[in-house]
C-alpha positions as CSV (number, residue, x, y, z in Angstrom):
1,K,14.9,-10.0,9.2
2,L,16.3,-11.8,6.1
3,K,18.4,-9.8,3.7
4,P,18.5,-10.6,0.0
5,V,21.8,-12.2,-1.2
6,T,23.6,-10.7,-4.1
7,R,26.2,-12.2,-6.4
8,A,28.8,-9.8,-4.9
9,M,27.9,-11.0,-1.4
10,I,28.5,-14.7,-2.5
11,Q,31.9,-13.7,-4.0
12,I,33.0,-11.8,-0.9
13,K,31.9,-14.6,1.5
14,A,33.7,-17.2,-0.7
15,K,36.9,-15.2,-0.6
16,T,36.6,-14.7,3.2
17,L,36.1,-18.4,3.8
18,S,38.9,-19.3,1.5
19,Q,41.3,-17.6,3.9
20,K,40.2,-19.6,6.9
21,S,42.4,-22.5,8.1
22,P,39.8,-25.4,7.8
23,Y,39.2,-24.7,4.1
24,I,43.0,-24.3,3.5
25,T,43.5,-27.7,5.1
26,Y,40.9,-29.5,3.0
27,Y,41.4,-27.5,-0.2
28,P,45.2,-26.6,-0.4
29,G,44.8,-24.5,-3.7
30,I,41.8,-22.5,-2.5
31,T,43.9,-19.4,-1.6
32,E,44.7,-18.9,-5.3
33,S,41.0,-19.1,-6.4
34,K,39.6,-15.9,-7.9
35,F,35.9,-16.8,-7.4
36,S,35.0,-15.3,-10.8
37,N,31.5,-14.5,-12.1
38,K,31.6,-17.9,-13.9
39,W,32.3,-19.6,-10.5
40,V,29.4,-17.7,-9.0
41,D,27.1,-18.9,-11.8
42,G,28.2,-22.5,-11.2
43,F,27.6,-22.1,-7.4
44,I,24.1,-20.6,-8.0
45,I,23.2,-23.5,-10.4
46,C,24.7,-26.2,-8.2
47,Y,22.8,-25.1,-5.1
48,K,19.6,-24.1,-7.1
49,L,19.6,-20.6,-5.9
50,S,17.5,-17.9,-7.6
51,N,17.1,-14.1,-7.3
52,R,13.5,-13.3,-6.4
53,R,12.0,-9.9,-6.5
54,R,10.0,-8.8,-3.5
55,T,6.3,-8.4,-4.1
56,S,3.9,-6.2,-2.2
57,V,1.1,-7.7,-0.3
58,A,-1.6,-5.7,-2.0
59,Q,-1.3,-4.4,-5.4
60,K,-3.8,-1.9,-6.8
61,L,-5.6,-3.2,-9.9
62,S,-6.4,-1.1,-12.8
63,E,-10.0,0.2,-13.0
64,D,-10.6,-1.2,-16.5
65,L,-9.4,-4.7,-15.5
66,H,-12.0,-7.4,-15.4
67,E,-11.5,-10.3,-13.1
68,K,-11.5,-13.7,-14.7
69,S,-14.5,-15.7,-13.5
70,C,-15.5,-19.2,-14.6
71,F,-19.2,-20.2,-14.8
72,T,-21.5,-22.6,-16.5
73,I,-24.9,-21.6,-18.0
74,V,-27.6,-24.4,-18.3
75,L,-30.4,-23.8,-20.8
76,T,-33.1,-26.5,-20.7
77,Y,-36.1,-27.2,-22.8
78,L,-38.6,-30.0,-22.1
79,A,-39.8,-32.4,-24.8
80,D,-43.1,-30.5,-25.2
81,G,-41.2,-27.2,-25.9
82,T,-41.5,-25.7,-22.5
83,K,-38.5,-23.5,-21.7
84,L,-37.1,-23.8,-18.1
85,P,-35.4,-20.8,-16.4
86,P,-31.7,-20.7,-17.0
87,I,-29.2,-21.8,-14.3
88,I,-25.9,-20.1,-13.8
89,I,-23.3,-22.2,-11.9
90,F,-20.3,-20.3,-10.6
91,K,-17.0,-22.0,-9.6
92,L,-17.2,-20.4,-6.1
93,V,-18.2,-21.2,-2.6
94,N,-20.6,-18.3,-2.1
95,V,-23.1,-16.8,-4.5
96,P,-21.8,-13.5,-6.0
97,R,-23.4,-10.3,-4.7
98,Q,-24.3,-9.1,-8.2
99,V,-28.0,-8.6,-9.1
100,F,-29.3,-11.2,-11.5
101,P,-32.6,-11.3,-13.4
102,A,-35.5,-12.7,-11.4
103,R,-36.1,-15.8,-13.5
104,V,-32.4,-16.9,-13.5
105,Y,-31.3,-19.4,-10.9
106,V,-27.8,-18.8,-9.5
107,R,-25.9,-21.7,-7.9
108,T,-22.3,-22.3,-6.8
109,N,-20.2,-25.4,-6.9
110,P,-16.5,-25.6,-6.1
111,K,-15.9,-27.8,-9.2
112,E,-18.4,-25.9,-11.4
113,W,-20.3,-29.1,-12.2
114,M,-24.0,-29.8,-12.7
115,N,-25.1,-32.3,-10.1
116,K,-28.3,-33.4,-8.5
117,V,-28.7,-30.2,-6.4
118,E,-28.7,-28.1,-9.5
119,M,-31.0,-30.5,-11.4
120,L,-33.6,-30.4,-8.6
121,W,-33.8,-26.6,-8.1
């Protein structure tokens, strides 16, 4: 299991490695290094590290929260003034389980576009 890495852990590991002979051979002045907070900041920036907070898999949503949903409503009139039933197109794969009025056509389209299928209902 992975453990989160803290700034203190980076400093301790750097100090420990600075005492090992391969690092002393390649970097002769490393034993005098203090590995300050500024050094840790530079290390984190150089290697593009970030501190991420763990999130839970499922978070309980508030009761008064409304889920954002995208949809298109098509209202059509013919040249002679005849009003056609409205069409609601949801940006979904499956039709929502909600109850809609009887004279309203409900369709889905992954891109929420009006295409030939919706035109020839």
